[in-house]
C-alpha positions in Angstrom: -60.5 -57.3 -56.1 -58.9 -60.5 -58.0 -57.8 -64.1 -57.1 -55.4 -65.7 -58.8 -53.7 -69.0 -58.7 -49.7 -69.7 -59.0 -50.6 -70.7 -62.5 -52.1 -67.4 -63.3 -49.3 -65.6 -62.5 -45.8 -64.6 -64.8 -42.9 -63.1 -63.8 -43.1 -59.5 -64.5 -46.9 -59.2 -63.4 -47.4 -55.9 -61.8 -50.1 -54.7 -59.7 -50.3 -51.4 -57.5 -52.0 -49.4 -54.9 -52.2 -45.7 -54.1 -53.0 -43.7 -51.4 -52.4 -40.2 -49.8 -51.1 -40.7 -46.0 -53.2 -38.8 -43.9 -53.0 -37.2 -39.9 -55.8 -39.6 -39.2 -54.1 -42.7 -41.2 -51.1 -41.8 -38.9 -53.0 -41.7 -35.9 -54.9 -44.8 -36.2 -51.8 -46.9 -36.9 -50.1 -45.3 -33.6 -53.1 -47.0 -31.9 -53.2 -50.2 -33.5 -50.1 -50.7 -33.1 -48.8 -49.1 -29.9 -46.1 -47.2 -31.7 -46.2 -43.8 -30.0 -42.9 -42.6 -31.1 -43.0 -38.8 -30.9 -41.4 -38.6 -34.3 -44.9 -39.7 -35.9 -47.3 -37.9 -33.6 -45.6 -34.5 -32.0 -45.0 -31.6 -34.4 -42.4 -30.1 -32.1 -40.4 -32.8 -31.2 -40.8 -33.9 -35.3 -39.3 -30.6 -36.2 -36.0 -31.3 -34.0 -35.8 -34.5 -35.5 -33.5 -35.1 -38.9 -36.7 -34.9 -40.9 -37.6 -31.5 -39.6 -41.2 -32.6 -39.8 -43.8 -36.0 -38.8 -43.3 -38.9 -40.9 -45.7 -41.7 -41.3 -44.8 -45.2 -39.5 -42.5 -47.6 -41.8 -45.1 -50.3 -40.8 -48.0 -48.4 -42.5 -46.1 -47.7 -45.9 -45.3 -51.9 -45.5 -49.0 -52.4 -44.8 -49.8 -51.2 -48.7 -47.9 -54.3 -49.8 -50.3 -56.5 -47.8 -53.1 -54.5 -49.6 -51.8 -55.1 -53.3 -51.0 -58.8 -52.2 -54.0 -59.3 -50.8 -56.5 -57.9 -53.1 -54.8 -57.6 -56.7 -52.3 -59.6 -57.0 -52.5 -62.5 -56.3 -55.4 -61.2 -54.5 -58.1 -62.8 -52.0 -56.8 -65.8 -50.1 -53.1 -65.1 -50.6 -50.9 -65.8 -47.5 -48.3 -63.5 -46.8 -44.8 -65.4 -45.6 -42.3 -63.0 -45.5 -41.4 -59.1 -46.2 -38.0 -57.5 -46.2 -38.0 -53.6 -46.5 -35.7 -51.0 -46.5 -36.9 -47.3 -45.8 -34.7 -45.0 -48.5 -36.6 -41.9 -47.6 -39.1 -40.7 -45.1 -42.8 -40.3 -46.0 -44.5 -37.4 -44.3 -48.0 -36.3 -43.7 -49.9 -35.8 -46.8 -47.5 -37.6 -49.2 -49.0 -39.5 -51.8 -47.8 -43.2 -52.2 -47.8 -45.9 -55.0 -46.9 -49.4 -53.6 -46.2 -51.6 -56.2 -45.3 -55.3 -56.4 -43.7 -57.3 -59.5 -43.6 -60.6 -59.5 -40.0 -61.9 -59.5 -39.5 -65.8 -58.9 -42.4 -68.5 -59.5 -42.0 -71.7 -57.7 -45.1 -73.8 -58.5 -44.0 -76.9 -56.7 -43.7 -75.1 -52.9 -46.8 -72.5 -54.3 -44.6 -69.8 -53.5 -44.2 -66.2 -55.7 -41.4 -63.7 -54.6 -42.3 -60.2 -55.4 -39.9 -57.3 -55.5 -41.9 -54.6 -53.5 -41.5 -50.7 -54.0 -43.2 -48.0 -52.5 -42.8 -44.5 -54.6 -44.1 -41.0 -53.0 -45.9 -38.1 -55.4 -42.4 -37.3 -56.7 -41.7 -41.0 -58.3 -39.0 -41.4 -55.8 -38.6 -44.6 -54.0 -39.2 -44.5 -50.2 -39.3 -48.4 -49.3 -38.1 -51.2 -51.5 -37.9 -54.7 -50.6 -39.3 -58.3 -51.1 -42.5 -60.3 -50.3 -43.0 -63.9 -50.4 -46.3 -65.3 -50.5 -48.3 -68.2 -51.3 -51.3 -67.9 -53.6 -54.6 -69.8 -53.2 -54.8 -72.9 -54.5 
């Protein structure tokens, strides 16, 4: 784990976190979030959906960006202010996800960094794209 101040961050800096999304992850996320949508939890229901299989919660995948921002770049002490995301492809159980953040804009006066956020699956296809605004530690 790292802890960078705004002066330590440069436009173009990149960090990532990788994780295989498991049955247990989806079950736990449902319990914590209260999102029991059957497309995430019920195989027979999901087979009838446009995805033809169970998918992970979008919020679960977004949470991986929080992992990167809060532990790697900027790291410990980071305050997550905003996230916008577009869900491009479904994430299925047992997909391997690489959540990446890349510093795009730095505002030293306000102590804010805008990051491009992209999550890729094991086929290197973008599944979630967006931006996150954070406040690094002082």
